[in-house]
VEXMIKOL-698960 format. One record per residue: x, y, z of N, C-alpha, C in turn; residue in one letter. Coordinates in pm, whole numbers, padded with zeros to 5 digits, always signed. Layout:
% residues N
XYZXYZXYZa...
***
This chain:
% residues 420
+00085-00119+00000+00001-00001+00001+00089+00126+00000m+00048+00222-00082+00128+00344-00089+00049+00459-00030k+00109+00523+00073+00043+00634+00143+00123+00762+00121l+00049+00870+00111+00108+01002+00083+00065+01099+00193f+00162+01140+00274+00136+01234+00387+00167+01375+00342v+00067+01462+00355+00082+01603+00316+00118+01684+00438v+00226+01758+00429+00270+01844+00537+00418+01832+00563g+00469+01921+00646+00613+01922+00673+00648+01962+00812g+00557+01929+00910+00582+01968+01049+00602+01848+01141g+00606+01876+01272+00624+01773+01369+00507+01677+01370g+00389+01727+01352+00270+01639+01344+00283+01538+01230r+00323+01586+01114+00336+01499+00998+00450+01395+01018e+00555+01439+01086+00662+01338+01109+00613+01232+01206h+00534+01271+01307+00479+01172+01399+00381+01078+01327a+00304+01131+01232+00214+01046+01154+00294+00948+01066i+00398+00995+01002+00482+00909+00920+00541+00797+01007v+00589+00831+01125+00647+00728+01212+00543+00625+01253r+00423+00672+01284+00318+00579+01324+00270+00490+01207a+00262+00545+01088+00226+00465+00972+00333+00361+00942l+00458+00398+00964+00570+00305+00938+00568+00186+01035a+00506+00204+01150+00496+00094+01246+00390-00008+01210r+00307+00021+01109+00200-00070+01070+00255-00202+01022s+00190-00312+01056+00233-00444+01003+00215-00452+00851p+00139-00356+00793+00124-00357+00649+00244-00302+00571q+00341-00245+00651+00467-00195+00590+00439-00109+00466a+00366+00000+00480+00332+00082+00361+00452+00153+00302p+00439+00182+00174+00535+00267+00103+00493+00409+00131d+00585+00490+00189+00547+00625+00239+00610+00735+00154l+00522+00828+00114+00565+00952+00048+00522+01070+00139l+00585+01183+00120+00547+01303+00194+00578+01426+00110a+00502+01532+00131+00528+01659+00066+00480+01772+00155a+00563+01875+00179+00703+01882+00134+00801+01809+00225p+00758+01769+00346+00846+01702+00437+00942+01797+00502g+01040+01743+00574+01148+01819+00635+01268+01729+00651n+01370+01773+00720+01491+01692+00729+01470+01560+00797a+01379+01557+00894+01351+01429+00965+01262+01337+00882g+01159+01393+00824+01066+01312+00744+01140+01250+00629i+01237+01320+00573+01310+01269+00456+01390+01142+00490a+01416+01120+00621+01486+00998+00660+01393+00879+00674a+01260+00908+00677+01161+00798+00699+01068+00782+00582d+01067+00871+00486+00977+00864+00371+01043+00933+00250a+00992+00898+00134+01038+00972+00012+00964+01102+00004r+01035+01210-00003+00973+01346-00004+00969+01402-00145t+00861+01480-00167+00841+01546-00294+00839+01696-00269l+00897+01771-00361+00911+01916-00345+00783+01990-00382g+00672+01961-00309+00545+02025-00338+00495+02090-00211i+00452+02211-00217+00397+02278-00099+00269+02217-00054g+00247+02224+00079+00128+02159+00139-00001+02226+00097a+00002+02347+00041-00121+02415+00002-00139+02417-00152e-00051+02347-00224-00060+02344-00369-00150+02225-00407d-00282+02246-00400-00377+02139-00418-00361+02069-00554v-00350+02146-00661-00340+02087-00793-00217+01998-00806d-00105+02045-00758+00020+01970-00767+00014+01846-00681a-00050+01853-00563-00061+01738-00473-00148+01631-00539l-00257+01670-00601-00347+01573-00665-00271+01513-00782v-00199+01594-00859-00123+01541-00973-00021+01440-00928g+00051+01469-00821+00152+01376-00769+00087+01247-00718a-00028+01259-00653-00094+01140-00602-00139+01046-00716a-00183+01108-00827-00220+01032-00943-00096+00967-01009c+00008+01045-01028+00127+00996-01094+00192+00880-01015d+00181+00891-00881+00243+00789-00797+00148+00671-00767e+00029+00675-00819-00072+00568-00794-00090+00546-00643s-00111+00656-00572-00125+00652-00426-00260+00587-00389v-00257+00507-00285-00380+00445-00233-00455+00537-00135d-00382+00615-00060-00445+00700+00043-00359+00822+00068l-00420+00938+00067-00356+01064+00104-00398+01098+00245v-00300+01128+00332-00324+01166+00471-00290+01313+00484v-00393+01396+00502-00372+01539+00507-00335+01582+00650a-00218+01645+00665-00175+01690+00796-00230+01825+00835g-00195+01931+00764-00241+02066+00800-00384+02098+00751p-00437+02202+00810-00577+02235+00783-00597+02313+00650e-00499+02395+00612-00517+02482+00498-00555+02406+00369a-00488+02301+00332-00529+02232+00208-00663+02166+00218p-00707+02126+00339-00840+02070+00354-00947+02176+00334l-00924+02293+00394-01019+02403+00377-01024+02446+00229v-00912+02430+00160-00903+02467+00019-00964+02362-00075a-01003+02247-00020-01070+02146-00102-00984+02032-00148g-00874+01999-00078-00789+01888-00116-00864+01757-00125l-00943+01726-00022-01015+01598-00023-01112+01589-00139a-01178+01700-00170-01275+01703-00281-01205+01675-00413d-01090+01743-00434-01017+01728-00559-00960+01585-00575a-00914+01529-00463-00866+01393-00469-00979+01294-00499l-01094+01321-00438-01211+01235-00461-01250+01236-00607g-01246+01349-00668-01279+01359-00812-01178+01281-00899e-01056+01269-00846-00950+01196-00919-00951+01047-00882a-01047+01006-00795-01055+00866-00758-00956+00819-00653g-00906+00915-00572-00808+00880-00471-00866+00911-00331i-00856+00819-00241-00909+00833-00107-00824+00933-00028a-00889+01012+00055-00818+01111+00138-00866+01097+00284c-00773+01084+00373-00807+01091+00516-00809+01240+00554f-00930+01292+00558-00947+01434+00588-01081+01476+00529g-01145+01576+00588-01280+01614+00543-01283+01694+00417p-01402+01697+00358-01428+01785+00243-01419+01930+00286s-01413+02021+00188-01407+02164+00216-01530+02207+00295a-01647+02148+00264-01767+02184+00336-01759+02152+00482g-01706+02031+00516-01695+01991+00655-01573+02058+00720a-01468+02090+00642-01351+02156+00701-01377+02300+00743a-01493+02353+00706-01529+02488+00758-01536+02493+00908r-01546+02377+00973-01546+02376+01120-01420+02444+01174l-01308+02428+01102-01189+02499+01141-01164+02622+01060e-01208+02621+00934-01188+02736+00848-01262+02857+00889g-01371+02842+00962-01451+02956+01010-01501+02930+01150s-01453+03010+01245-01499+02991+01384-01646+03026+01400k-01692+03120+01318-01833+03154+01319-01919+03038+01271a-01877+02969+01167-01946+02851+01122-01946+02744+01227f-01832+02722+01293-01825+02622+01398-01922+02653+01510a-01937+02777+01549-02034+02817+01653-02176+02786+01605k-02204+02811+01479-02339+02784+01428-02369+02636+01430e-02269+02553+01394-02290+02408+01398-02309+02361+01539v-02229+02416+01632-02244+02376+01770-02383+02409+01824m-02435+02522+01785-02570+02563+01829-02675+02461+01773a-02657+02425+01648-02750+02329+01588-02737+02192+01650a-02619+02156+01697-02594+02026+01752-02616+02019+01903a-02638+02134+01963-02653+02138+02111-02526+02114+02187g-02413+02151+02127-02283+02129+02190-02249+02249+02278v-02210+02223+02405-02178+02333+02498-02051+02409+02456p-02061+02542+02454-01950+02630+02419-01969+02764+02486t-01874+02851+02470-01879+02982+02534-01983+03071+02465a-02046+03159+02543-02134+03259+02489-02053+03350+02398a-02112+03393+02286-02030+03466+02188-02118+03554+02100h-02049+03641+02024-02110+03717+01918-02009+03726+01800r-02062+03724+01680-01981+03740+01560-01997+03882+01507v-01888+03954+01492-01897+04094+01458-01788+04128+01351v-01814+04237+01279-01724+04275+01169-01669+04415+01185a-01705+04486+01290-01658+04621+01311-01602+04639+01451e-01503+04723+01464-01437+04743+01595-01534+04793+01699v-01609+04896+01669-01702+04953+01766-01806+04848+01812d-01859+04774+01713-01959+04672+01748-01899+04564+01836a-01774+04528+01808-01710+04427+01890-01687+04477+02032a-01641+04600+02046-01622+04655+02181-01752+04663+02256l-01859+04698+02186-01988+04705+02253-02041+04571+02294a-01993+04464+02229-02041+04328+02265-01977+04274+02387a-01869+04339+02435-01796+04291+02550-01857+04348+02677i-01901+04260+02765-01963+04304+02888-01876+04279+03012d-01766+04207+02994-01674+04185+03107-01537+04141+03054r-01433+04170+03134-01299+04129+03101-01246+04035+03208y-01154+03944+03172-01098+03924+03039-01199+03869+02941p-01176+03895+02812-01261+03842+02707-01172+03781+02602t-01231+03699+02517-01154+03627+02413-01200+03681+02276v-01097+03714+02194-01124+03765+02056-01052+03671+01962i-01129+03620+01864-01075+03520+01771-01094+03564+01628k-00990+03552+01549-01006+03572+01407-01098+03466+01352a-01186+03500+01261-01281+03404+01211-01218+03294+01127d-01113+03329+01052-01054+03231+00961-00928+03164+01015g-00853+03100+00929-00732+03030+00971-00622+03130+01009l-00555+03093+01118-00448+03182+01164-00331+03106+01225a-00314+02978+01183-00204+02894+01230-00195+02889+01380a-00310+02887+01447-00311+02874+01590-00278+02999+01666g-00262+03112+01596-00217+03236+01660-00321+03349+01655k-00441+03320+01605-00538+03429+01589-00634+03444+01703g-00586+03412+01827-00667+03425+01947-00599+03518+02043v-00674+03619+02094-00620+03710+02192-00711+03710+02314v-00653+03695+02431-00726+03707+02558-00698+03846+02610i-00796+03934+02594-00780+04074+02633-00823+04098+02777a-00734+04157+02854-00764+04179+02997-00839+04310+03021s-00836+04401+02924-00909+04527+02942-00945+04584+02803d-01009+04699+02804-01057+04755+02678-00943+04796+02588e-00833+04843+02645-00719+04884+02562-00663+04766+02484a-00647+04653+02550-00595+04534+02484-00697+04482+02381e-00824+04492+02409-00926+04449+02316-00924+04537+02194a-00914+04665+02214-00913+04760+02102-00795+04738+02012s-00677+04712+02074-00555+04684+01997-00570+04559+01911e-00626+04454+01970-00646+04327+01898-00744+04345+01785a-00852+04417+01809-00955+04436+01708-00900+04520+01590l-00819+04620+01624-00759+04705+01521-00672+04619+01430q-00592+04528+01491-00506+04441+01411-00588+04347+01321a-00695+04293+01377-00769+04191+01303-00868+04250+01201l-00941+04354+01241-01045+04404+01154-01008+04522+01066l-00907+04598+01109-00863+04714+01027-00740+04680+00948v-00640+04623+01015-00518+04584+00945-00533+04451+00867e-00645+04382+00895-00676+04254+00830-00564+04149+00851r-00510+04145+00973-00415+04042+01002-00481+03906+00989r-00415+03811+00928-00466+03677+00896-00577+03683+00794y-00602+03799+00733-00702+03808+00629-00845+03799+00674g-00871+03807+00799-01007+03791+00850-01090+03918+00830t-01220+03901+00807-01314+04011+00793-01410+04016+00911e-01410+03909+00993-01498+03905+01111-01417+03850+01226r-01469+03873+01343-01412+03810+01464-01526+03751+01546v-01488+03656+01627-01579+03599+01727-01535+03654+01862v-01625+03724+01929-01597+03772+02064-01673+03686+02160v-01600+03621+02252-01666+03527+02339-01621+03538+02484e-01702+03484+02574-01670+03490+02714-01544+03411+02745e-01473+03451+02845-01352+03385+02888-01389+03275+02984h-01362+03153+02943-01396+03038+03028-01282+03006+03126l-01318+02965+03245-01220+02928+03347-01212+02777+03362e-01092+02725+03378-01075+02581+03401-00946+02534+03333g-00935+02402+03313-00819+02345+03246-00856+02301+03106e-00763+02310+03016-00787+02272+02875-00763+02121+02858e-00837+02066+02763-00821+01925+02730-00836+01911+02578l-00754+01827+02519-00764+01799+02377-00812+01655+02358s-00922+01640+02287-00974+01505+02260-00998+01491+02111l-00922+01406+02047-00933+01382+01906-01017+01255+01883l-01093+01252+01775-01174+01135+01742-01163+01106+01595a-01148+00980+01561-01153+00934+01420-01299+00929+01378l-01334+00978+01260-01471+00986+01216-01483+00927+01075c-01594+00852+01052-01618+00793+00922-01743+00848+00853d-01785+00966+00898-01905+01025+00841-02031+00989+00917g-02026+00885+00996-02140+00842+01074-02114+00836+01225e-01993+00801+01260-01962+00784+01401-01826+00840+01434r-01803+00864+01564-01677+00917+01610-01619+00818+01716a-01492+00784+01696-01423+00696+01791-01309+00774+01855i-01311+00784+01986-01217+00870+02056-01076+00809+02051a-00981+00900+02040-00842+00866+02063-00807+00899+02205m-00683+00878+02247-00644+00903+02387-00647+01054+02412a-00695+01094+02530-00694+01237+02563-00555+01291+02583p-00538+01420+02564-00407+01485+02581-00431+01624+02634a-00326+01678+02690-00332+01820+02733-00209+01890+02671q-00234+02008+02611-00124+02078+02549-00099+02213+02619d+00010+02278+02581+00052+02403+02640+00072+02504+02531y-00016+02603+02519-00015+02696+02410+00073+02817+02428k+00088+02865+02553+00165+02986+02577+00317+02955+02567r+00392+03058+02535+00535+03038+02510+00615+03015+02636i+00573+03071+02749+00652+03067+02869+00589+02981+02979f+00673+02938+03072+00628+02860+03187+00515+02932+03261d+00430+02853+03321+00318+02913+03396+00210+02969+03308g+00205+02928+03183+00109+02980+03086+00114+03131+03071d+00234+03184+03058+00254+03324+03038+00299+03349+02894r+00277+03475+02850+00325+03511+02719+00224+03481+02609g+00257+03512+02485+00163+03496+02373+00133+03351+02338p+00021+03329+02272-00010+03196+02223+00086+03151+02116n+00107+03022+02106+00191+02961+02004+00110+02851+01940t+00172+02779+01846+00107+02660+01793+00105+02546+01889g+00179+02559+02001+00187+02452+02100+00328+02428+02141g+00358+02427+02270+00494+02413+02321+00518+02279+02392m+00417+02191+02387+00435+02060+02452+00302+01998+02481g+00301+01871+02515+00177+01801+02548+00210+01673+02623s+00105+01613+02677+00124+01483+02739-00007+01404+02732y+00006+01273+02747-00111+01184+02740-00076+01059+02819s-00173+00999+02896-00312+01043+02917-00321+01162+03005p-00444+01195+03052-00468+01311+03136-00531+01264+03264v-00476+01301+03383-00533+01256+03510-00679+01301+03522p-00762+01208+03567-00904+01239+03588-00993+01226+03466g-00935+01200+03349-01007+01183+03226-00992+01036+03182i-01080+00951+03239-01074+00810+03206-01172+00773+03095g-01197+00644+03080-01281+00595+02971-01422+00649+02980a-01476+00661+03100-01613+00710+03112-01623+00858+03073e-01527+00937+03119-01529+01080+03084-01512+01099+02933e-01420+01021+02874-01400+01031+02729-01525+00994+02653v-01590+00889+02691-01712+00847+02623-01823+00950+02632a-01831+01019+02748-01932+01120+02766-01906+01244+02679e-01778+01279+02666-01743+01391+02578-01775+01360+02432i-01741+01241+02389-01774+01205+02251-01923+01205+02229v-01999+01159+02329-02146+01156+02315-02204+01295+02308r-02150+01389+02379-02210+01524+02383-02143+01625+02295t-02025+01594+02240-01950+01691+02160-01929+01641+02015v-01852+01535+02002-01814+01488+01869-01929+01430+01791h-02002+01337+01854-02108+01267+01779-02218+01361+01731q-02263+01456+01815-02368+01551+01762-02319+01632+01642p-02191+01671+01640-02141+01746+01524-02134+01657+01401v-02088+01532+01419-02086+01440+01307-02229+01419+01250v-02327+01409+01342-02466+01390+01296-02518+01510+01218d-02489+01630+01267-02537+01752+01200-02475+01764+01060v-02343+01740+01051-02279+01755+00923-02326+01647+00824l-02348+01526+00870-02400+01424+00782-02541+01467+00731r-02622+01520+00819-02756+01562+00783-02756+01676+00682g-02645+01754+00678-02634+01867+00583-02570+01823+00451r-02540+01696+00440-02478+01651+00316-02329+01668+00307g-02264+01697+00418-02119+01712+00423-02065+01619+00533t-02073+01488+00514-02026+01395+00618-01881+01415+00650p-01845+01404+00780-01714+01434+00826-01629+01303+00830f-01527+01298+00744-01429+01192+00744-01295+01247+00785h-01231+01182+00881-01099+01228+00925-01093+01238+01075g-01011+01332+01122-00996+01356+01268-01075+01481+01305v-01162+01464+01402-01232+01582+01461-01169+01607+01596l-01100+01719+01605-01026+01755+01726-01109+01860+01800y-01141+01825+01924-01214+01915+02010-01118+01972+02115a-01099+02105+02110-01026+02172+02215-01127+02218+02322g-01116+02163+02442-01219+02179+02544-01163+02256+02664l-01255+02324+02735-01224+02380+02865-01308+02303+02966m-01242+02249+03066-01312+02174+03170-01358+02272+03278l-01477+02326+03261-01527+02427+03353-01605+02363+03469t-01640+02444+03566-01716+02396+03679-01853+02343+03636a-01903+02395+03520-02031+02353+03465-02018+02236+03367a-01899+02181+03355-01877+02071+03261-01789+02115+03144g-01752+02022+03057-01666+02052+02942-01739+02144+02842p-01669+02245+02793-01719+02334+02687-01616+02345+02578k-01665+02351+02453-01572+02354+02339-01515+02492+02320v-01383+02499+02311-01313+02625+02280-01301+02638+02126l-01268+02527+02061-01251+02529+01915-01256+02387+01863e-01283+02376+01734-01270+02252+01662-01161+02267+01559f-01080+02159+01545-00987+02147+01437-01023+02024+01356n-00987+02022+01230-01034+01916+01138-00914+01828+01097v-00815+01820+01185-00695+01741+01154-00630+01703+01285r-00526+01623+01278-00450+01585+01399-00395+01711+01463f-00395+01715+01596-00339+01829+01665-00188+01830+01667g-00134+01946+01689+00011+01963+01692+00047+02052+01811d+00100+02000+01921+00179+01879+01934+00108+01759+02000p-00023+01755+02012-00088+01641+02075-00059+01511+02001e-00052+01516+01869-00026+01393+01790+00106+01333+01830t+00206+01417+01856+00339+01364+01891+00335+01288+02024q+00246+01323+02113+00234+01258+02243+00138+01135+02233a+00034+01147+02150-00071+01044+02149-00029+00924+02061v+00021+00945+01944+00043+00831+01852+00149+00730+01900l+00254+00773+01973+00347+00669+02026+00280+00571+02122p+00161+00605+02177+00091+00515+02268-00005+00422+02194r-00030+00448+02066-00129+00372+01989-00072+00235+01955l-00149+00129+01986-00111-00007+01956-00193-00063+01840r-00300-00002+01803-00380-00044+01686-00304-00008+01556s-00345-00070+01444-00283-00041+01317-00341+00089+01262d-00260+00194+01263-00309+00328+01219-00350+00323+01075l-00277+00252+00990-00309+00245+00847-00453+00193+00830v-00486+00083+00897-00619+00024+00887-00726+00125+00933d-00697+00194+01041-00802+00286+01094-00821+00407+01004m-00717+00458+00943-00732+00570+00851-00802+00531+00726l-00774+00415+00671-00845+00368+00551-00991+00353+00579v-01025+00290+00694-01166+00266+00729-01237+00396+00752r-01170+00501+00800-01234+00629+00825-01279+00697+00694s-01217+00664+00584-01252+00729+00457-01381+00673+00397t-01429+00560+00451-01551+00500+00397-01666+00527+00493r-01781+00566+00440-01898+00594+00524-01936+00470+00603l-01929+00482+00734-01964+00372+00821-01848+00271+00835g-01734+00304+00785-01623+00209+00783-01565+00173+00921g-01595+00253+01021-01540+00229+01152-01637+00147+01241l-01745+00097+01181-01836+00018+01257-01769-00102+01318s-01785-00117+01453-01722-00228+01524-01579-00206+01558g-01518-00094+01514-01375-00073+01540-01350-00019+01677a-01231-00038+01726-01186+00019+01853-01037+00044+01849g-00989+00124+01938-00847+00156+01945-00785+00102+02073l-00668+00046+02062-00593-00005+02175-00475+00086+02207e-00453+00109+02338-00349+00202+02380-00255+00142+02479w-00129+00178+02470-00027+00144+02569-00059+00211+02701d-00034+00143+02810-00058+00203+02942+00046+00311+02978d+00152+00319+02903+00260+00411+02934+00210+00558+02920a+00279+00643+02994+00256+00787+02980+00354+00841+02871w+00307+00946+02807+00387+01008+02701+00397+01158+02723s+00518+01210+02711+00539+01354+02731+00621+01408+02612v+00569+01514+02550+00634+01578+02437+00676+01721+02473t+00800+01754+02451+00856+01886+02473+00895+01947+02340v+00847+02066+02311+00876+02133+02183+00998+02223+02204v+01090+02216+02108+01205+02307+02105+01178+02407+01993l+01177+02535+02030+01144+02639+01934+01266+02728+01909a+01263+02798+01797+01379+02880+01757+01369+03019+01818s+01477+03092+01812+01484+03229+01866+01377+03313+01806a+01312+03398+01891+01212+03492+01843+01071+03437+01833g+01054+03305+01839+00921+03247+01827+00836+03284+01948y+00703+03317+01934+00622+03307+01811+00611+03431+01725p+00673+03543+01770+00661+03663+01689+00738+03650+01558a+00849+03576+01561+00931+03553+01445+00998+03420+01457s+01087+03388+01369+01161+03261+01382+01299+03279+01321s+01389+03189+01357+01526+03190+01309+01553+03071+01223s+01617+03089+01110+01647+02980+01020+01798+02972+00992s+01844+02852+00967+01981+02831+00931+02076+02804+01046g+02021+02795+01170+02107+02767+01285+02136+02617+01293d+02258+02579+01308+02298+02437+01313+02242+02370+01439v+02183+02253+01419+02130+02176+01530+02231+02071+01568i+02271+02067+01692+02370+01967+01740+02308+01878+01847r+02362+01759+01860+02322+01670+01967+02216+01565+01928g+02166+01568+01805+02064+01474+01766+02114+01329+01781l+02242+01307+01751+02297+01172+01760+02324+01128+01904d+02305+01219+02001+02331+01183+02141+02199+01159+02218a+02085+01167+02149+01955+01141+02215+01948+00998+02254v+01911+00966+02379+01906+00827+02424+01813+00740+02346p+01841+00614+02332+01754+00521+02263+01620+00517+02335a+01514+00502+02255+01382+00496+02312+01310+00627+02317g+01380+00737+02299+01321+00872+02295+01301+00908+02146v+01179+00950+02110+01151+00984+01974+01163+01134+01949e+01246+01171+01854+01261+01308+01814+01194+01325+01677v+01091+01404+01670+01028+01433+01543+01059+01575+01502t+01084+01591+01371+01125+01719+01321+01007+01803+01277h+01014+01934+01301+00909+02028+01263+00973+02128+01163a+01035+02235+01215+01095+02334+01132+01244+02303+01114g+01277+02205+01027+01418+02172+01004+01442+02158+00854t+01567+02169+00817+01611+02147+00680+01751+02089+00683a+01793+02034+00572+01929+01979+00564+02015+02076+00477r+02131+02113+00532+02225+02196+00462+02357+02124+00457r+02386+02069+00337+02504+01981+00323+02489+01863+00419d+02582+01846+00510+02580+01734+00604+02514+01773+00736a+02463+01894+00748+02412+01942+00874+02259+01958+00870e+02195+01941+00987+02054+01968+01001+02045+02108+01064v+01961+02196+01006+01953+02336+01054+01805+02371+01083v+01791+02478+01160+01653+02525+01186+01594+02587+01062t+01461+02574+01051+01391+02627+00934+01247+02662+00970a+01228+02722+01088+01094+02759+01128+01085+02790+01276g+00962+02816+01320+00940+02857+01461+00958+02741+01558g+00873+02640+01543+00888+02519+01622+00979+02426+01546r+01088+02382+01608+01196+02318+01537+01189+02163+01555v+01183+02119+01677+01186+01976+01708+01084+01943+01818l+01044+01819+01822+00958+01766+01930+01029+01645+01991n+01045+01644+02121+01112+01537+02190+01006+01464+02275v+00985+01335+02246+00878+01257+02311+00937+01137+02377t+00899+01117+02503+00947+01000+02579+00827+00931+02644a+00835+00799+02657+00735+00721+02728+00791+00681+02863l+00701+00662+02960+00742+00616+03093+00628+00549+03166g+00662+00478+03271+00559+00406+03349+00466+00503+03422a+00513+00626+03445+00435+00728+03508+00473+00862+03449d+00396+00968+03474+00431+01097+03408+00564+01151+03447p+00607+01121+03570+00739+01170+03614+00852+01108+03535g+00844+00978+03512+00950+00910+03436+00951+00955+03293a+00833+00970+03230+00830+01017+03095+00882+01158+03083a+00845+01243+03178+00888+01381+03179+01038+01393+03194r+01095+01317+03287+01239+01322+03310+01316+01278+03186d+01268+01172+03120+01333+01121+03002+01324+01223+02888a+01210+01289+02870+01192+01386+02763+01285+01506+02783a+01292+01556+02908+01379+01675+02932+01527+01639+02923y+01562+01518+02970+01705+01476+02958+01747+01474+02812a+01659+01425+02725+01693+01422+02581+01693+01563+02523a+01594+01645+02561+01587+01779+02510+01712+01860+02541a+01772+01831+02658+01887+01906+02700+02017+01871+02627d+02019+01754+02557+02142+01719+02484+02137+01780+02343v+02019+01833+02304+02004+01895+02174+02027+02045+02191i+02100+02104+02098+02129+02248+02112+02129+02317+01976d+02082+02440+01975+02094+02530+01860+02080+02671+01909f+02129+02765+01835+02127+02906+01873+01989+02953+01909q+01971+03009+02027+01840+03068+02067+01734+02969+02103g+01766+02843+02133+01669+02741+02163+01577+02780+02276k+01449+02765+02255+01347+02795+02357+01269+02668+02390q+01240+02648+02518+01151+02538+02559+01090+02572+02696l+00972+02520+02718+00910+02535+02848+00962+02425+02940r+00968+02454+03068+01020+02360+03165+00910+02298+03251r+00782+02329+03219+00675+02284+03305+00577+02188+03233d+00616+02132+03121+00530+02041+03050+00506+01917+03137i+00377+01880+03156+00331+01764+03230+00357+01771+03382a+00401+01889+03428+00428+01900+03575+00302+01881+03658l+00187+01931+03608+00065+01914+03688+00025+01767+03688r+00057+01690+03586+00024+01545+03585+00109+01475+03687a+00238+01513+03701+00327+01452+03797+00274+01478+03937v+00230+01603+03963+00179+01638+04095+00052+01565+04131e-00031+01536+04034-00160+01474+04058-00152+01321+04070r-00054+01264+04004-00041+01119+04006+00047+01071+04123v+00129+01161+04175+00221+01126+04283+00144+01078+04406a
***
């Protein structure tokens, strides 16, 4: 079987590694890939958002399944174009991908499905947005895609005004509308589910860290680390979230003629009133995937293929290792406001056996691996408990070095404290 992974980040490298563990021993392609992915799959020099070229390559290579990593090509209609060419795609159609492509659309679907979420208003003007805010802190979100950075938690009117000016006047991220919503209190939880257009099957829960600095300080990033499982979120809690969040959305989209095939990622806030949805993503999370997939014992190839067929997951289940998994992200200088490229990465050959290093923003320059983006590497370790996994991940992260390396030091610390 020949599989084609679209994307070039840490999430896609983790997917490639998990697919390679399949007993089916698939032939793996990736585009555009990175320095790490190139060691595990044949890479093609095609951008992840070049839908026409991706479809052409899939046809030329007689690919059996395309696995879409990032959201942008899905929102742009990659799955639709592949379907017209007779090639299966693990990922939703453009119509279903609007769940991530438009936060306003996601709110409308949640209302139709009865899914709990924050109170909100969708507005297109600065004055109207400010008038919609009745208390601070408040959350302001760009309506469209923003690579995980289009969310501002404003503590007062001055911060809200600044954010709205950037989004609605300067058109940062190209958005024409924003969603202004109440600030929810609690802990965040990421729960991904495989969907076949009819049903949703939960993956292992994870918790990620979006702020750049320890203690959840500083600006939002694409994610600075994650761990799985999550204390207090067992099988019963997971089943209830799928019943009240994922499955109703799958039902609504199927009823509208846009059945959801792929991964439905629910970013949740565990409030005193119960879980509420912060956002939906229509693809594997990053860096949750790096922490979750190393624990998967089921054949990922089989599950992805079945997800592309309506009702294909009937009777399916996922098996997980009991081990804990901790992922630490190493970011480049200046991230998230900017990034540094071309800095030599040293120490990769000194990482202890058993620790998985997946590449995100990397490239190869002659015989050296160098930085090529904001988030550079992901270091993932398994352990019998969160403390052991955490210690192993940080020990490995510390032997890797490059100019301006940034990392948080508190990934999975709350899990260690709760399990002790």
